[in-house]
C-alpha positions in Angstrom: -27.9 11.8 -23.1 -29.9 8.6 -23.2 -26.6 6.6 -23.1 -25.4 8.5 -20.1 -28.7 8.0 -18.3 -28.5 4.3 -19.0 -25.0 4.2 -17.5 -26.1 6.0 -14.3 -29.2 3.7 -14.1 -27.0 0.7 -14.3 -24.8 2.0 -11.5 -27.9 2.6 -9.3 -29.1 -1.0 -9.9 -25.6 -2.3 -9.0 -25.5 -0.2 -5.8 -28.9 -1.6 -4.8 -27.7 -5.2 -5.4 -24.7 -4.5 -3.1 -26.9 -2.9 -0.5 -29.1 -6.0 -0.6 -26.1 -8.2 -0.2 -25.2 -6.3 3.0 -28.8 -6.9 4.1 -28.6 -10.6 3.6 -29.5 -11.3 0.0 -28.0 -14.6 -1.1 -25.2 -14.7 -3.6 -27.3 -16.8 -6.0 -30.1 -14.3 -5.9 -27.7 -11.4 -6.4 -26.1 -13.1 -9.4 -29.5 -13.8 -11.0 -30.6 -10.2 -10.6 -27.2 -9.0 -11.9 -27.4 -11.1 -15.1 -31.0 -10.1 -15.7 -30.8 -6.4 -15.1 -27.3 -5.5 -15.9 -25.2 -8.1 -17.8 -21.8 -6.5 -18.6 -20.0 -4.0 -16.4 -16.6 -2.4 -16.5 -14.0 -2.6 -13.8 -14.1 1.2 -13.3 -17.8 1.1 -12.6 -17.3 -1.5 -9.9 -14.7 0.6 -8.2 -16.8 3.8 -8.6 -19.8 2.0 -7.0 -17.7 1.1 -3.9 -16.6 4.8 -3.8 -20.2 5.9 -4.1 -21.3 3.6 -1.2 -18.7 5.0 1.0 -19.8 8.5 0.1 -23.3 7.5 1.1 -22.2 6.4 4.5 -21.4 2.7 4.3 -18.1 2.2 6.2 -14.9 0.9 4.4 -14.8 -1.9 7.0 -18.3 -3.1 5.9 -17.3 -2.9 2.2 -14.1 -4.7 2.9 -16.0 -7.5 4.7 -18.1 -8.1 1.6 -15.5 -7.3 -1.1 -14.9 -11.0 -1.8 -18.6 -11.4 -2.4 -18.6 -8.4 -4.7 -15.7 -9.8 -6.7 -17.4 -13.1 -7.1 -20.6 -11.4 -8.1 -18.9 -9.5 -11.0 -16.5 -12.2 -12.0 -18.4 -13.6 -14.9 -18.9 -10.2 -16.4 -15.4 -9.1 -15.9 -13.9 -12.1 -17.5 -15.7 -11.3 -20.7 -13.7 -8.1 -21.1 -10.2 -8.3 -22.6 -7.2 -6.8 -20.8 -5.2 -4.3 -22.8 -1.9 -5.3 -24.3 0.8 -3.6 -22.2 4.5 -2.9 -22.9 6.9 -5.0 -20.9 8.0 -1.6 -19.4 4.5 -0.7 -18.2 4.0 -0.9 -14.4 0.8 -2.9 -14.7 2.5 -5.4 -17.0 5.3 -5.7 -14.4 2.9 -6.2 -11.5 1.0 -8.8 -13.5 4.3 -10.7 -14.0 4.8 -10.4 -10.3 1.4 -12.0 -9.8 2.3 -14.9 -12.1 5.3 -15.7 -9.7 3.0 -15.4 -6.7 0.6 -17.9 -8.3 3.5 -20.4 -8.8 4.2 -20.2 -5.0 0.5 -20.5 -4.0 0.1 -23.3 -6.5 3.0 -25.2 -4.8 1.5 -24.5 -1.4 -1.9 -25.7 -2.5 -0.3 -29.0 -3.7 1.4 -29.5 -0.4 -1.8 -28.7 1.5 -3.7 -31.3 -0.6 -1.0 -34.0 -0.4 0.7 -33.3 2.9 0.2 -36.9 4.0 2.8 -37.9 1.5 5.5 -36.2 3.5 6.9 -36.7 6.9 6.1 -33.8 9.2 9.7 -32.5 9.1 9.7 -32.6 5.2 6.3 -30.8 5.1 7.5 -28.1 7.5 10.7 -27.5 5.5 8.9 -27.3 2.1 6.1 -25.1 3.4 8.5 -22.9 5.3 10.6 -22.3 2.2 7.6 -21.3 0.1 6.2 -19.0 2.9 9.6 -17.4 3.1 9.4 -16.5 -0.6 5.9 -15.1 0.0 7.3 -12.5 2.4 8.0 -10.3 -0.7 4.2 -9.8 -0.9 5.0 -6.8 1.3 6.9 -5.2 -1.5 4.1 -5.9 -4.0 1.5 -4.5 -1.7 3.6 -1.5 -0.7 3.9 -0.6 -4.4 0.1 -0.4 -4.6 -0.3 1.5 -1.3 2.5 4.0 -1.6 2.7 4.6 -5.4 -0.5 3.5 -7.2 -3.1 4.6 -4.7 -1.8 8.2 -4.4 -2.2 8.7 -8.2 -5.8 7.3 -8.0 -6.5 9.7 -5.1 -5.4 12.6 -7.4 -8.5 11.7 -9.4 -10.6 11.6 -6.2 -10.7 7.8 -6.4 -10.3 6.7 -2.8 -11.9 3.3 -2.7 -8.7 1.2 -3.2 -6.9 3.2 -0.4 -9.7 2.6 2.1 -10.8 -1.0 1.2 -7.9 -2.9 -0.6 -5.2 -1.6 1.9 -7.2 -3.2 4.7 -7.4 -6.5 2.8 -3.6 -6.3 2.1 -3.1 -6.0 5.9 -5.3 -9.0 6.5 -3.1 -11.0 4.1 0.0 -9.8 5.8 -1.4 -10.9 9.1 -2.3 -14.4 7.7 1.2 -14.8 6.3 2.7 -13.9 9.7 0.4 -16.4 11.4 1.3 -19.0 8.8 5.1 -18.5 9.3 4.7 -18.7 13.1 2.4 -21.7 12.9 4.7 -23.8 10.7 7.5 -23.5 13.2 5.5 -25.0 16.0 4.1 -28.1 14.2 5.0 -31.4 15.7 2.3 -34.0 15.2 0.3 -35.1 12.2 -2.9 -34.0 13.8 -1.5 -30.5 14.3 -0.5 -30.5 10.6 -4.0 -31.2 9.4 -5.4 -28.4 11.6 -2.7 -26.0 10.4 -3.6 -26.7 6.8 -7.3 -26.2 7.3 -7.3 -23.2 9.6 -4.1 -21.3 8.6 -2.5 -22.4 5.3 -5.7 -22.8 3.1 -7.1 -19.4 4.2 -3.8 -17.7 3.3 -3.7 -19.3 -0.2 -7.3 -18.3 -0.8 -6.8 -14.7 0.3 -3.5 -14.3 -1.7 -5.1 -15.7 -4.9 -8.3 -13.6 -4.2 -6.1 -10.4 -4.0 -4.6 -11.3 -7.4 -8.1 -11.5 -8.9 -9.1 -8.1 -7.4 -5.9 -6.5 -8.7 -6.1 -7.8 -12.2 -9.9 -7.7 -12.8 -10.7 -4.5 -10.9 -7.7 -2.4 -9.7 -5.4 -2.6 -12.7 -8.1 -2.0 -15.4 -9.6 0.8 -13.4 -6.2 2.4 -13.0 -5.5 2.1 -16.7 -8.7 4.0 -17.4 -8.1 6.7 -14.7 -4.4 7.4 -15.0 -2.9 9.4 -17.9 0.3 8.5 -19.8 2.4 10.9 -17.8 1.0 9.4 -14.6 2.3 6.0 -15.6 5.7 7.5 -16.4 5.9 8.9 -12.9 4.6 5.6 -11.4 7.4 3.8 -13.3 10.0 6.1 -11.9 8.7 5.8 -8.4 8.6 2.0 -8.7 12.4 2.2 -8.8 12.3 3.2 -5.1 10.2 0.2 -4.1 11.4 -2.5 -6.4 9.7 -5.7 -7.5 8.7 -8.4 -5.1 9.0 -11.5 -7.3 10.5 -10.6 -10.7 13.8 -9.2 -12.1 13.4 -5.9 -13.8 13.1 -6.5 -17.6 15.7 -5.0 -19.9 13.0 -2.9 -21.5 12.4 -1.2 -18.2 16.1 -0.4 -17.8 16.1 1.2 -21.3 13.0 3.3 -20.6 14.3 4.5 -17.2 17.5 5.6 -18.9 15.5 7.5 -21.5 13.5 9.2 -18.8 16.6 10.3 -17.0 18.1 11.7 -20.1 14.8 13.6 -20.8 14.7 15.3 -17.4 14.9 19.1 -17.9 17.9 20.6 -16.1 16.9 22.5 -13.0 18.5 25.8 -11.8 21.8 25.0 -10.0 21.2 24.7 -6.2 24.2 26.8 -5.3 22.7 29.8 -7.0 19.7 29.8 -4.7 20.0 31.3 -1.2 17.4 30.9 1.7 17.7 33.7 4.3 16.5 32.8 7.9 16.3 35.0 11.1 19.5 33.4 12.4 21.5 33.0 9.2 21.2 31.7 5.7 21.8 28.6 3.5 22.5 28.0 -0.1 19.8 25.6 -1.2 22.5 23.0 -1.8 23.7 23.4 1.8 20.2 23.2 3.3 19.4 20.0 1.4 22.7 18.5 2.5 22.0 19.4 6.2 18.4 18.0 6.1 19.6 14.7 4.4 22.5 14.4 6.8 20.5 14.6 10.0 20.6 11.2 11.8 16.8 11.1 11.7 14.1 10.9 9.0 11.8 13.8 8.9 8.4 14.3 7.2 6.4 17.6 7.3 2.6 17.6 7.0 1.0 21.1 6.6 -2.0 22.6 8.5 -4.4 21.0 6.0 -3.0 17.5 6.7 -1.2 17.3 3.3 2.4 15.8 3.0 4.7 18.6 1.9 8.2 17.4 2.4 10.3 14.4 3.5 14.1 14.1 3.9 16.1 11.7 1.8 18.8 10.3 4.1 20.9 7.4 2.9 19.1 4.9 5.2 15.5 5.8 5.5 13.5 3.7 7.9 10.1 4.0 6.3 9.6 4.2 2.6 8.7 7.6 1.1 8.1 8.3 -2.6 7.4 11.6 -4.3 4.0 10.4 -5.2 2.9 11.2 -1.6 3.6 14.9 -1.9 0.3 16.6 -1.6 -1.4 13.4 -0.4 -3.5 13.6 2.8 -1.5 12.0 5.6 -4.6 10.0 6.6 -4.3 8.2 3.3 -0.6 7.4 3.9 -1.6 5.1 6.8 -3.4 1.7 6.7 -7.1 2.1 7.5 -6.8 0.6 11.0 -4.4 3.5 12.0 -6.4 6.4 10.6 -8.4 7.1 13.7 -5.2 7.4 15.8 -3.7 9.7 13.3 -6.8 11.9 13.3 -6.7 12.0 17.2 -3.1 13.1 17.2 -3.6 15.8 14.6 -6.7 17.1 16.3 -4.9 17.3 19.7 -2.2 19.4 18.0 -4.6 21.7 16.3 -6.6 22.3 19.5 -3.4 23.0 21.4 -4.0 20.1 23.8 -0.6 18.5 23.0 2.6 19.5 21.4 4.2 16.1 20.9 3.4 12.4 20.8 5.9 9.5 20.7 5.9 5.8 20.0 8.6 3.0 19.7 8.4 -0.2 17.7 10.5 -3.1 16.5 10.6 -2.9 12.7 12.7 -5.0 10.3 15.3 -5.6 12.9 15.5 -2.0 14.1 14.3 -0.4 17.3 12.5 2.6 15.9 11.6 5.7 17.9 8.9 7.8 16.3 8.0 11.3 17.4 5.3 13.7 16.2 5.7 17.4 16.9 3.2 20.2 16.5 4.8 23.0 14.4 3.6 26.5 15.4 4.5 30.1 14.5 5.6 32.7 17.1 2.0 33.4 18.0 1.3 29.8 18.6 -0.8 29.2 15.5 -0.7 25.7 14.2 1.3 25.3 11.0 1.5 21.6 10.6 3.1 18.4 12.1 6.7 17.2 11.9 7.3 13.4 12.1 10.8 12.4 13.2 11.9 8.7 13.1 15.2 7.1 14.0 16.8 3.8 14.8 17.8 4.0 18.5 19.3 0.6 18.9 22.8 2.0 19.1 21.7 4.9 21.4 20.2 2.4 23.8 23.6 0.7 24.2 25.4 3.9 25.3 26.9 3.9 28.8 29.3 6.1 30.7 30.9 9.0 28.8 32.8 9.7 25.6 34.2 13.2 25.6 35.5 15.3 22.8 39.0 15.0 24.1 38.7 11.2 23.7 38.6 11.6 19.9 41.7 10.1 18.2 
């Protein structure tokens, strides 16, 4: 009992230090108090504290603003703890290997930033452009966290990474986009120096900072929270996302094959029939119809939980089975959550029945529609998201009749 009280007391002191940081306490003063009153701390405790602060009313945006400071504050204590030895097939091991490749790229970028004067502007632009092009795969690495790892943490009511780290990921994405755009417009040496100082160096710092947060906070906390079976599911879902910077090791291939062989055989789909008011489907037929539709569909129930998504051959937006049961608000980056809430509320209150958007995404012209799903009495049952690439549709002119088929 005394040990548990000590743990809780340590958490309270750490919460107070973070609050004081938000109120203007200097980093040096915070470090001194931290070393004197706490000393060592686990990565899970750090993440739980951020969760506790959010529960007590501090906004995720405020925590995100100071999370670099938090990481620096706890860095000396975290580095004293040893990371667990992981199998080459373990998702965390694989993501750490991904990070080693990211560090090689940022290291090369840092060398260019420090010694750019050795190169002619055209050479500098080419070398930096090539390295930034490789960094585009950060999106795969970050998507793995956001769409696979975070949902499993949320199952243990651990929401801090979803609310804070996702926002930081998006900041890195924005910096990378800015860096790619900026390198194309450089012409003079003066512009080159400004680009390095205001765009390239901040990107390098934030990418490396995210690696630290992942390896010293997120990954160890995940290893403590998730069970063995969770990691098995994470590994299987990782197959749908891929790896940003590494080739899948042979050990991973072997384990995936073992997992596939171990899957219990399910009842045959053709033996199951679903009867509807206007007809019936065998389950195999219904699945075929839903996956053949020229649109992607996702259904969210009346409690905002994701219940189903279609599995067409060319999905526009990534969906993994780890999101089933996940609150739809947590499936979106923090900056979009308020809009999602407004749409759902308007459907529940009966003020709207549909909302649509259209965006340019990965070379596609994507039309996104949200529909309120209601029963015959008009009671809200949930929301249906429908997405499709309309680039081809936009080009249609004149007529093409059935009799024109040959």
